[in-house]
C-alpha beads as a LAMMPS data file, in Angstrom:
LAMMPS data file: protein, C-alpha beads

394 atoms
393 bonds

1 atom types
1 bond types

-500.0 500.0 xlo xhi
-500.0 500.0 ylo yhi
-500.0 500.0 zlo zhi

Masses

1 110.0

Atoms # bond

1 1 1 152.450 365.954 -224.978
2 1 1 149.245 364.235 -223.932
3 1 1 148.246 367.070 -221.603
4 1 1 148.283 370.816 -221.891
5 1 1 151.570 372.390 -220.841
6 1 1 151.097 375.728 -219.111
7 1 1 153.483 378.639 -219.590
8 1 1 154.549 380.089 -216.218
9 1 1 155.831 383.578 -215.603
10 1 1 159.444 383.996 -214.553
11 1 1 162.010 386.530 -213.372
12 1 1 165.720 386.868 -212.689
13 1 1 167.942 388.392 -210.017
14 1 1 171.578 389.143 -210.868
15 1 1 174.335 389.886 -208.359
16 1 1 176.955 392.182 -209.866
17 1 1 180.353 393.442 -208.702
18 1 1 181.616 396.990 -208.234
19 1 1 185.331 397.562 -208.815
20 1 1 187.795 400.404 -209.030
21 1 1 188.237 401.188 -212.758
22 1 1 192.019 401.658 -212.379
23 1 1 193.114 398.967 -209.926
24 1 1 190.234 396.533 -210.358
25 1 1 189.998 396.164 -206.579
26 1 1 186.514 395.702 -205.076
27 1 1 184.816 399.085 -204.592
28 1 1 182.830 399.432 -201.369
29 1 1 180.236 401.892 -202.662
30 1 1 177.055 399.833 -203.037
31 1 1 174.939 402.209 -200.959
32 1 1 175.992 405.244 -203.005
33 1 1 175.586 403.374 -206.301
34 1 1 172.140 402.259 -205.194
35 1 1 171.182 405.889 -204.486
36 1 1 172.376 407.074 -207.903
37 1 1 170.661 404.179 -209.675
38 1 1 167.374 405.081 -208.002
39 1 1 167.638 408.572 -209.468
40 1 1 168.059 406.873 -212.856
41 1 1 164.904 404.812 -212.379
42 1 1 166.502 401.524 -211.262
43 1 1 165.936 399.908 -207.869
44 1 1 168.998 397.991 -206.687
45 1 1 169.328 395.766 -203.641
46 1 1 172.323 395.653 -201.328
47 1 1 174.216 392.394 -200.891
48 1 1 176.246 390.968 -198.024
49 1 1 179.374 392.866 -199.063
50 1 1 179.460 396.558 -200.076
51 1 1 181.176 395.746 -203.391
52 1 1 178.003 394.100 -204.709
53 1 1 174.589 395.168 -205.918
54 1 1 171.652 393.091 -207.099
55 1 1 169.219 393.752 -209.929
56 1 1 165.803 392.137 -210.198
57 1 1 163.427 391.981 -213.131
58 1 1 159.665 392.318 -212.796
59 1 1 157.477 389.276 -213.398
60 1 1 157.923 388.470 -217.091
61 1 1 156.277 386.407 -219.812
62 1 1 158.831 386.123 -222.627
63 1 1 162.553 385.734 -223.192
64 1 1 162.594 388.924 -225.265
65 1 1 161.163 390.854 -222.302
66 1 1 163.836 389.308 -220.102
67 1 1 166.607 390.300 -222.469
68 1 1 165.370 393.903 -222.526
69 1 1 165.250 394.142 -218.730
70 1 1 168.637 392.496 -218.120
71 1 1 170.410 394.679 -220.663
72 1 1 168.703 397.839 -219.427
73 1 1 169.429 397.054 -215.754
74 1 1 173.074 396.294 -216.413
75 1 1 173.591 399.476 -218.398
76 1 1 171.836 401.662 -215.845
77 1 1 173.760 400.060 -212.986
78 1 1 176.986 400.627 -214.930
79 1 1 176.093 404.316 -215.337
80 1 1 175.467 404.591 -211.593
81 1 1 178.744 402.834 -210.824
82 1 1 180.681 405.170 -213.108
83 1 1 179.102 408.229 -211.461
84 1 1 180.540 406.970 -208.155
85 1 1 183.961 406.333 -209.667
86 1 1 183.507 402.613 -210.228
87 1 1 182.898 400.001 -212.863
88 1 1 180.380 397.164 -213.081
89 1 1 181.425 393.545 -213.653
90 1 1 179.244 390.533 -214.350
91 1 1 181.482 387.807 -212.987
92 1 1 181.244 385.352 -210.123
93 1 1 184.190 386.715 -208.111
94 1 1 186.369 389.832 -208.010
95 1 1 189.248 389.087 -210.416
96 1 1 191.669 391.384 -208.547
97 1 1 192.790 391.208 -204.905
98 1 1 191.170 393.504 -202.391
99 1 1 189.603 393.454 -198.962
100 1 1 185.846 392.956 -199.396
101 1 1 185.104 393.556 -195.753
102 1 1 183.199 394.941 -193.880
103 1 1 179.790 393.334 -194.251
104 1 1 177.064 395.684 -195.526
105 1 1 175.516 397.718 -192.746
106 1 1 171.943 396.376 -192.832
107 1 1 170.556 394.704 -189.719
108 1 1 170.206 391.439 -191.594
109 1 1 173.785 391.280 -192.807
110 1 1 175.173 392.388 -189.454
111 1 1 173.274 389.504 -187.877
112 1 1 174.893 387.116 -190.348
113 1 1 178.320 388.538 -189.536
114 1 1 177.709 388.106 -185.818
115 1 1 176.694 384.472 -186.251
116 1 1 178.995 383.309 -189.054
117 1 1 182.129 385.399 -188.601
118 1 1 184.701 385.369 -191.369
119 1 1 182.478 383.154 -193.495
120 1 1 180.100 386.110 -193.896
121 1 1 182.732 388.797 -194.433
122 1 1 184.680 386.787 -197.022
123 1 1 181.793 386.432 -199.447
124 1 1 181.533 388.790 -202.406
125 1 1 180.417 385.960 -204.697
126 1 1 177.892 386.748 -207.415
127 1 1 175.234 384.382 -208.692
128 1 1 172.130 384.423 -210.844
129 1 1 168.762 383.415 -209.369
130 1 1 165.965 382.343 -211.700
131 1 1 162.397 382.301 -210.355
132 1 1 159.684 380.312 -212.135
133 1 1 156.054 380.388 -211.009
134 1 1 154.474 377.113 -209.842
135 1 1 150.809 376.344 -209.066
136 1 1 151.420 375.593 -205.384
137 1 1 154.099 374.749 -202.830
138 1 1 153.594 370.994 -203.050
139 1 1 154.205 370.853 -206.783
140 1 1 157.062 373.296 -206.428
141 1 1 158.834 370.953 -204.035
142 1 1 158.147 368.019 -206.369
143 1 1 159.730 370.004 -209.211
144 1 1 162.847 370.522 -207.059
145 1 1 163.274 366.774 -206.598
146 1 1 162.707 366.049 -210.291
147 1 1 164.989 368.857 -211.523
148 1 1 167.984 368.604 -209.203
149 1 1 169.878 366.126 -211.395
150 1 1 170.380 368.896 -213.982
151 1 1 172.122 371.301 -211.568
152 1 1 175.701 370.434 -212.632
153 1 1 174.835 371.034 -216.300
154 1 1 173.435 374.499 -215.560
155 1 1 176.516 375.337 -213.498
156 1 1 178.930 374.216 -216.221
157 1 1 177.100 376.251 -218.855
158 1 1 177.210 379.493 -216.842
159 1 1 180.636 379.139 -215.150
160 1 1 182.121 382.634 -214.930
161 1 1 184.702 382.829 -212.146
162 1 1 187.981 381.359 -213.363
163 1 1 190.067 384.288 -212.065
164 1 1 190.381 385.341 -208.421
165 1 1 193.033 387.446 -206.683
166 1 1 194.724 387.913 -210.075
167 1 1 195.250 384.149 -210.282
168 1 1 193.943 381.439 -212.569
169 1 1 192.158 379.257 -210.019
170 1 1 192.220 376.120 -212.153
171 1 1 188.423 376.087 -211.917
172 1 1 185.827 377.600 -214.206
173 1 1 183.526 378.354 -211.248
174 1 1 185.671 379.130 -208.223
175 1 1 182.619 380.959 -206.922
176 1 1 180.878 377.633 -206.409
177 1 1 183.847 376.290 -204.449
178 1 1 183.844 379.307 -202.116
179 1 1 180.060 379.512 -201.868
180 1 1 179.891 375.858 -200.812
181 1 1 181.529 376.773 -197.489
182 1 1 178.137 377.946 -196.225
183 1 1 176.574 375.049 -194.292
184 1 1 173.276 375.398 -196.170
185 1 1 174.707 376.086 -199.650
186 1 1 174.331 372.672 -201.220
187 1 1 172.343 370.511 -203.578
188 1 1 168.897 370.011 -202.056
189 1 1 168.168 366.448 -200.958
190 1 1 165.437 364.417 -202.608
191 1 1 162.042 365.171 -201.044
192 1 1 159.110 362.777 -201.022
193 1 1 156.730 365.351 -199.554
194 1 1 156.327 368.857 -198.174
195 1 1 156.894 367.366 -194.739
196 1 1 160.311 366.113 -195.881
197 1 1 161.148 369.605 -197.076
198 1 1 160.018 371.229 -193.825
199 1 1 161.899 368.679 -191.720
200 1 1 165.147 369.350 -193.582
201 1 1 164.783 373.102 -193.038
202 1 1 163.870 372.704 -189.369
203 1 1 166.981 370.580 -188.838
204 1 1 169.296 373.254 -190.257
205 1 1 167.668 375.983 -188.184
206 1 1 167.814 373.838 -185.038
207 1 1 171.593 373.395 -185.257
208 1 1 172.153 377.058 -186.170
209 1 1 173.344 376.430 -189.726
210 1 1 170.529 378.772 -190.813
211 1 1 168.944 381.566 -188.817
212 1 1 165.650 381.233 -190.694
213 1 1 164.213 379.920 -193.948
214 1 1 165.740 382.828 -195.874
215 1 1 169.174 381.359 -195.150
216 1 1 168.420 378.073 -196.875
217 1 1 170.861 378.477 -199.727
218 1 1 170.081 375.272 -201.625
219 1 1 170.836 375.333 -205.343
220 1 1 167.066 375.057 -205.872
221 1 1 164.569 376.088 -203.229
222 1 1 160.947 377.045 -202.905
223 1 1 160.955 380.794 -202.537
224 1 1 159.927 382.151 -199.190
225 1 1 158.742 385.391 -200.834
226 1 1 156.983 384.264 -204.008
227 1 1 155.087 381.240 -205.274
228 1 1 158.095 380.182 -207.308
229 1 1 160.897 377.689 -207.435
230 1 1 164.219 379.507 -207.377
231 1 1 167.286 378.085 -209.137
232 1 1 170.450 379.477 -207.527
233 1 1 173.232 377.237 -208.855
234 1 1 174.594 379.507 -211.604
235 1 1 177.395 382.023 -211.543
236 1 1 176.098 385.360 -212.761
237 1 1 176.524 384.893 -216.525
238 1 1 179.005 387.051 -218.381
239 1 1 176.536 388.403 -220.936
240 1 1 172.879 389.281 -221.231
241 1 1 172.405 386.555 -223.835
242 1 1 173.803 383.906 -221.494
243 1 1 171.486 385.008 -218.685
244 1 1 168.529 384.734 -221.046
245 1 1 169.734 381.281 -222.116
246 1 1 170.050 380.072 -218.530
247 1 1 166.665 381.449 -217.452
248 1 1 164.911 380.043 -220.521
249 1 1 166.344 376.567 -219.928
250 1 1 165.288 376.741 -216.276
251 1 1 161.761 377.828 -217.170
252 1 1 161.494 375.051 -219.759
253 1 1 162.759 372.531 -217.196
254 1 1 160.111 373.582 -214.666
255 1 1 157.424 373.402 -217.361
256 1 1 158.588 369.915 -218.355
257 1 1 158.477 368.587 -214.793
258 1 1 155.104 370.209 -214.046
259 1 1 153.661 368.587 -217.166
260 1 1 155.065 365.222 -216.070
261 1 1 153.406 365.668 -212.676
262 1 1 150.123 366.531 -214.371
263 1 1 150.336 363.321 -216.422
264 1 1 151.211 361.338 -213.283
265 1 1 154.407 360.111 -214.925
266 1 1 156.652 358.037 -212.715
267 1 1 159.408 360.261 -211.333
268 1 1 162.999 359.564 -212.355
269 1 1 164.961 357.494 -209.805
270 1 1 166.190 359.752 -206.978
271 1 1 169.725 360.973 -207.572
272 1 1 172.084 360.377 -204.671
273 1 1 173.103 363.703 -203.114
274 1 1 176.743 362.640 -202.836
275 1 1 176.777 361.940 -206.602
276 1 1 175.315 365.376 -207.240
277 1 1 178.021 367.002 -205.115
278 1 1 180.702 365.208 -207.109
279 1 1 179.049 366.124 -210.396
280 1 1 178.762 369.745 -209.336
281 1 1 182.431 369.824 -208.330
282 1 1 183.397 368.500 -211.752
283 1 1 181.153 371.063 -213.451
284 1 1 182.758 373.837 -211.369
285 1 1 186.212 372.643 -212.375
286 1 1 185.713 371.984 -216.083
287 1 1 182.850 374.266 -217.104
288 1 1 182.089 373.778 -220.791
289 1 1 185.622 372.748 -221.735
290 1 1 185.792 369.275 -220.215
291 1 1 183.707 366.399 -218.969
292 1 1 180.511 366.302 -216.944
293 1 1 178.607 363.411 -215.335
294 1 1 175.564 362.751 -217.501
295 1 1 172.315 363.214 -215.535
296 1 1 170.638 360.511 -217.629
297 1 1 173.233 357.722 -217.417
298 1 1 175.566 358.794 -214.607
299 1 1 178.572 358.206 -216.868
300 1 1 181.135 360.844 -217.841
301 1 1 180.416 362.658 -221.100
302 1 1 181.712 365.859 -222.638
303 1 1 179.780 368.850 -221.361
304 1 1 178.286 369.639 -224.764
305 1 1 176.628 366.215 -224.774
306 1 1 175.181 366.818 -221.301
307 1 1 173.836 370.214 -222.389
308 1 1 172.308 368.667 -225.517
309 1 1 170.596 366.077 -223.309
310 1 1 169.065 368.893 -221.251
311 1 1 167.814 370.650 -224.390
312 1 1 166.301 367.413 -225.645
313 1 1 164.628 366.825 -222.275
314 1 1 162.917 370.241 -222.363
315 1 1 162.392 370.382 -226.124
316 1 1 158.576 370.398 -226.040
317 1 1 158.559 373.279 -223.581
318 1 1 161.026 375.254 -225.693
319 1 1 158.827 374.726 -228.737
320 1 1 155.780 375.966 -226.840
321 1 1 157.698 379.044 -225.688
322 1 1 158.936 379.710 -229.221
323 1 1 162.481 379.725 -227.860
324 1 1 163.950 376.539 -229.314
325 1 1 165.952 378.255 -232.043
326 1 1 167.168 380.997 -229.718
327 1 1 168.374 378.413 -227.194
328 1 1 170.164 376.191 -229.699
329 1 1 171.748 379.163 -231.494
330 1 1 172.999 380.667 -228.220
331 1 1 174.383 377.323 -227.038
332 1 1 176.246 376.992 -230.324
333 1 1 177.768 380.450 -229.828
334 1 1 178.752 379.665 -226.235
335 1 1 180.519 376.445 -227.213
336 1 1 182.138 378.084 -230.232
337 1 1 183.478 381.248 -228.596
338 1 1 183.361 380.311 -224.910
339 1 1 181.392 381.232 -221.814
340 1 1 182.537 383.708 -219.171
341 1 1 185.202 381.455 -217.662
342 1 1 186.715 380.684 -221.070
343 1 1 186.869 384.373 -221.983
344 1 1 188.410 385.285 -218.620
345 1 1 191.119 382.658 -218.910
346 1 1 191.860 383.522 -222.539
347 1 1 192.201 387.234 -221.771
348 1 1 194.373 386.523 -218.722
349 1 1 196.871 384.382 -220.590
350 1 1 197.035 386.750 -223.550
351 1 1 196.965 390.137 -221.833
352 1 1 197.137 389.760 -218.065
353 1 1 194.643 390.741 -215.408
354 1 1 194.112 394.218 -216.892
355 1 1 192.835 392.602 -220.077
356 1 1 190.434 390.510 -217.996
357 1 1 188.979 393.596 -216.337
358 1 1 188.459 395.403 -219.638
359 1 1 186.951 392.380 -221.318
360 1 1 184.574 391.483 -218.469
361 1 1 183.373 395.085 -218.155
362 1 1 182.789 395.342 -221.920
363 1 1 180.859 392.075 -222.117
364 1 1 178.744 392.977 -219.069
365 1 1 176.870 395.690 -220.963
366 1 1 177.355 394.494 -224.548
367 1 1 174.411 393.964 -226.857
368 1 1 175.818 390.743 -228.306
369 1 1 177.349 387.560 -226.966
370 1 1 180.812 387.844 -228.483
371 1 1 182.395 391.311 -228.022
372 1 1 186.170 391.217 -228.044
373 1 1 186.284 387.800 -229.658
374 1 1 187.843 389.015 -232.893
375 1 1 190.877 390.604 -231.199
376 1 1 191.565 387.582 -229.076
377 1 1 191.043 385.068 -231.850
378 1 1 193.772 386.678 -233.942
379 1 1 196.153 385.678 -231.139
380 1 1 195.051 382.102 -230.770
381 1 1 191.284 381.988 -230.453
382 1 1 189.226 379.307 -228.832
383 1 1 191.860 376.602 -229.275
384 1 1 194.321 378.697 -227.302
385 1 1 191.934 379.080 -224.398
386 1 1 191.167 375.374 -224.412
387 1 1 194.886 374.640 -224.198
388 1 1 194.836 376.268 -220.788
389 1 1 192.610 373.417 -219.608
390 1 1 195.000 370.579 -220.431
391 1 1 196.425 370.559 -216.928
392 1 1 192.925 370.048 -215.553
393 1 1 191.947 367.150 -217.790
394 1 1 191.274 363.798 -216.234

Bonds

1 1 1 2
2 1 2 3
3 1 3 4
4 1 4 5
5 1 5 6
6 1 6 7
7 1 7 8
8 1 8 9
9 1 9 10
10 1 10 11
11 1 11 12
12 1 12 13
13 1 13 14
14 1 14 15
15 1 15 16
16 1 16 17
17 1 17 18
18 1 18 19
19 1 19 20
20 1 20 21
21 1 21 22
22 1 22 23
23 1 23 24
24 1 24 25
25 1 25 26
26 1 26 27
27 1 27 28
28 1 28 29
29 1 29 30
30 1 30 31
31 1 31 32
32 1 32 33
33 1 33 34
34 1 34 35
35 1 35 36
36 1 36 37
37 1 37 38
38 1 38 39
39 1 39 40
40 1 40 41
41 1 41 42
42 1 42 43
43 1 43 44
44 1 44 45
45 1 45 46
46 1 46 47
47 1 47 48
48 1 48 49
49 1 49 50
50 1 50 51
51 1 51 52
52 1 52 53
53 1 53 54
54 1 54 55
55 1 55 56
56 1 56 57
57 1 57 58
58 1 58 59
59 1 59 60
60 1 60 61
61 1 61 62
62 1 62 63
63 1 63 64
64 1 64 65
65 1 65 66
66 1 66 67
67 1 67 68
68 1 68 69
69 1 69 70
70 1 70 71
71 1 71 72
72 1 72 73
73 1 73 74
74 1 74 75
75 1 75 76
76 1 76 77
77 1 77 78
78 1 78 79
79 1 79 80
80 1 80 81
81 1 81 82
82 1 82 83
83 1 83 84
84 1 84 85
85 1 85 86
86 1 86 87
87 1 87 88
88 1 88 89
89 1 89 90
90 1 90 91
91 1 91 92
92 1 92 93
93 1 93 94
94 1 94 95
95 1 95 96
96 1 96 97
97 1 97 98
98 1 98 99
99 1 99 100
100 1 100 101
101 1 101 102
102 1 102 103
103 1 103 104
104 1 104 105
105 1 105 106
106 1 106 107
107 1 107 108
108 1 108 109
109 1 109 110
110 1 110 111
111 1 111 112
112 1 112 113
113 1 113 114
114 1 114 115
115 1 115 116
116 1 116 117
117 1 117 118
118 1 118 119
119 1 119 120
120 1 120 121
121 1 121 122
122 1 122 123
123 1 123 124
124 1 124 125
125 1 125 126
126 1 126 127
127 1 127 128
128 1 128 129
129 1 129 130
130 1 130 131
131 1 131 132
132 1 132 133
133 1 133 134
134 1 134 135
135 1 135 136
136 1 136 137
137 1 137 138
138 1 138 139
139 1 139 140
140 1 140 141
141 1 141 142
142 1 142 143
143 1 143 144
144 1 144 145
145 1 145 146
146 1 146 147
147 1 147 148
148 1 148 149
149 1 149 150
150 1 150 151
151 1 151 152
152 1 152 153
153 1 153 154
154 1 154 155
155 1 155 156
156 1 156 157
157 1 157 158
158 1 158 159
159 1 159 160
160 1 160 161
161 1 161 162
162 1 162 163
163 1 163 164
164 1 164 165
165 1 165 166
166 1 166 167
167 1 167 168
168 1 168 169
169 1 169 170
170 1 170 171
171 1 171 172
172 1 172 173
173 1 173 174
174 1 174 175
175 1 175 176
176 1 176 177
177 1 177 178
178 1 178 179
179 1 179 180
180 1 180 181
181 1 181 182
182 1 182 183
183 1 183 184
184 1 184 185
185 1 185 186
186 1 186 187
187 1 187 188
188 1 188 189
189 1 189 190
190 1 190 191
191 1 191 192
192 1 192 193
193 1 193 194
194 1 194 195
195 1 195 196
196 1 196 197
197 1 197 198
198 1 198 199
199 1 199 200
200 1 200 201
201 1 201 202
202 1 202 203
203 1 203 204
204 1 204 205
205 1 205 206
206 1 206 207
207 1 207 208
208 1 208 209
209 1 209 210
210 1 210 211
211 1 211 212
212 1 212 213
213 1 213 214
214 1 214 215
215 1 215 216
216 1 216 217
217 1 217 218
218 1 218 219
219 1 219 220
220 1 220 221
221 1 221 222
222 1 222 223
223 1 223 224
224 1 224 225
225 1 225 226
226 1 226 227
227 1 227 228
228 1 228 229
229 1 229 230
230 1 230 231
231 1 231 232
232 1 232 233
233 1 233 234
234 1 234 235
235 1 235 236
236 1 236 237
237 1 237 238
238 1 238 239
239 1 239 240
240 1 240 241
241 1 241 242
242 1 242 243
243 1 243 244
244 1 244 245
245 1 245 246
246 1 246 247
247 1 247 248
248 1 248 249
249 1 249 250
250 1 250 251
251 1 251 252
252 1 252 253
253 1 253 254
254 1 254 255
255 1 255 256
256 1 256 257
257 1 257 258
258 1 258 259
259 1 259 260
260 1 260 261
261 1 261 262
262 1 262 263
263 1 263 264
264 1 264 265
265 1 265 266
266 1 266 267
267 1 267 268
268 1 268 269
269 1 269 270
270 1 270 271
271 1 271 272
272 1 272 273
273 1 273 274
274 1 274 275
275 1 275 276
276 1 276 277
277 1 277 278
278 1 278 279
279 1 279 280
280 1 280 281
281 1 281 282
282 1 282 283
283 1 283 284
284 1 284 285
285 1 285 286
286 1 286 287
287 1 287 288
288 1 288 289
289 1 289 290
290 1 290 291
291 1 291 292
292 1 292 293
293 1 293 294
294 1 294 295
295 1 295 296
296 1 296 297
297 1 297 298
298 1 298 299
299 1 299 300
300 1 300 301
301 1 301 302
302 1 302 303
303 1 303 304
304 1 304 305
305 1 305 306
306 1 306 307
307 1 307 308
308 1 308 309
309 1 309 310
310 1 310 311
311 1 311 312
312 1 312 313
313 1 313 314
314 1 314 315
315 1 315 316
316 1 316 317
317 1 317 318
318 1 318 319
319 1 319 320
320 1 320 321
321 1 321 322
322 1 322 323
323 1 323 324
324 1 324 325
325 1 325 326
326 1 326 327
327 1 327 328
328 1 328 329
329 1 329 330
330 1 330 331
331 1 331 332
332 1 332 333
333 1 333 334
334 1 334 335
335 1 335 336
336 1 336 337
337 1 337 338
338 1 338 339
339 1 339 340
340 1 340 341
341 1 341 342
342 1 342 343
343 1 343 344
344 1 344 345
345 1 345 346
346 1 346 347
347 1 347 348
348 1 348 349
349 1 349 350
350 1 350 351
351 1 351 352
352 1 352 353
353 1 353 354
354 1 354 355
355 1 355 356
356 1 356 357
357 1 357 358
358 1 358 359
359 1 359 360
360 1 360 361
361 1 361 362
362 1 362 363
363 1 363 364
364 1 364 365
365 1 365 366
366 1 366 367
367 1 367 368
368 1 368 369
369 1 369 370
370 1 370 371
371 1 371 372
372 1 372 373
373 1 373 374
374 1 374 375
375 1 375 376
376 1 376 377
377 1 377 378
378 1 378 379
379 1 379 380
380 1 380 381
381 1 381 382
382 1 382 383
383 1 383 384
384 1 384 385
385 1 385 386
386 1 386 387
387 1 387 388
388 1 388 389
389 1 389 390
390 1 390 391
391 1 391 392
392 1 392 393
393 1 393 394
């Protein structure tokens, strides 16, 4: 690099599900779980449905700090859930059927229910939001435009919602399909300026698609609360290690684009939003097991190749962070044993929905990436889970 690359702080928010430990049905006890968690030293936030809670890290400097906070938050939240007769799941959607209504009783969520009807009360989708500090709003918006082409790759890597209503959806991220029903939940357009960004937001508010800037649910947005860019495209990852991987790649991507801005590098050609929507759909369908449009060439490549291109793009930032080996090792493990969607589908076809619930709950609070892999591999392993994707190939 011909200019100094700064290391920004970062943080992560994870939306997690509460379920009945026997039936697996969504458990509407977020307020009670929040109260218990507070007594255990953990502040949780309520989400739009009472079967969800959200954790948030403090502002952090290193991936090792992030790993400590994610693992600690998940385990404390699990303890609180168990005290209220529930279980905690890190997955994008409830695997078992169950009515997730009503909307949580906060003024904000009631306002959403009044304005958006069934769209609000049928949510219960869980994502991961990665915040990375930027020097100012203008450069943050420029980073959004330069980074948006990588959104499908990040989604494919973290896909973790293959099962819904005790059914194999045929997608690795069915959460993304359902979430996309919101009128503002989309890839952000390309912005030439802050004025472009403000105009796009004003248009959505004017037609009532958003009540305010907080309802701009773009896959990347400039945070209205912090001086950060916020990446929102990912399912909540199945494991702590996968959350750390996702957040580290996002931070390295922001660092890479900020450094390019500092050098006055020409920006990459704007990516057509319709192409991004198609690429994101394909990433939601195939996850890591199929094909993904390559952000560099636009052609179809296997997802591993697209992920490797992202790592290469942010390589200098990863080296500066000291995270290059961690990232490449974790990616190798994910593609060897599978991400959340692969593990869900494998467990479902080998042991039914009960096996999915046990496996997801175990991996949510596990200290390593691959718990349960040995048992499943003796019955077919990774090749068996990939065979479940043959009907989706194309």
